[in-house]
C-alpha positions, 0 to 999 in steps of 0.5 A: 269590470263591473259585473253587477249590470247585465250585458246588453246584447242584440241579435246579429242579422247577416246583411248579406247571404252567401250565394248558393254554390252549384255543383260543377260536373267535370268530364272524365277527360277534364279530370284526367287533364287536371290530374296530368298537370299535377304529375308534371315535375315541380307541379303543385296540386294546390296551385293546379287545383286553384287555377281550375277552381277545384278544391285540392282534396278533390284533385287528390281523389281524382289522382287516386281514380287516375291511378286505378284507371277510372278516368280513362276517356269514354269510360266514365268510370264504368267497367266493360262487359266481359266476353263469355265463351260456353264450352261444349255448346253450339256457336251463339245465335243472334237471339238474346240469351235467356238466363235460368236458374238451372244448376251447372258449373261456371268457370271464369278465367281472370288475370289472377287465376280461375273462379269456378262456380257450381250449382244454382247461382244467385245472379246478384251475388255473382255480379257482386263477386265479379265486381270485387274481383275486377276492381 
């Protein structure tokens, strides 16, 4: 090879550009159906994913969500509100409750045990704590 002459290069321009892929939204029900197909004996996640035009890694993520109960029909991955009972107070009225920053004690009974919150509580901090406990 003769290295005395410089190599001639020309810029390469693509003759065709790839079409833009749009994100596809799949309902929790469809995701659940796809995941359940992968749980059948002898099923291949890659084959099921390919049959539905989904990346296999995405199906594995949906399987994790399925195990965590996040693909339940109608929930869309959202948690329901918890029922609250205030001890020692009159029955609730039809009015919308008003929250204030007065001090007191909140006792929250969870499947794993009880959570007692005393004093003035920051609503956002309490929301984050409950979110982690219920996850």
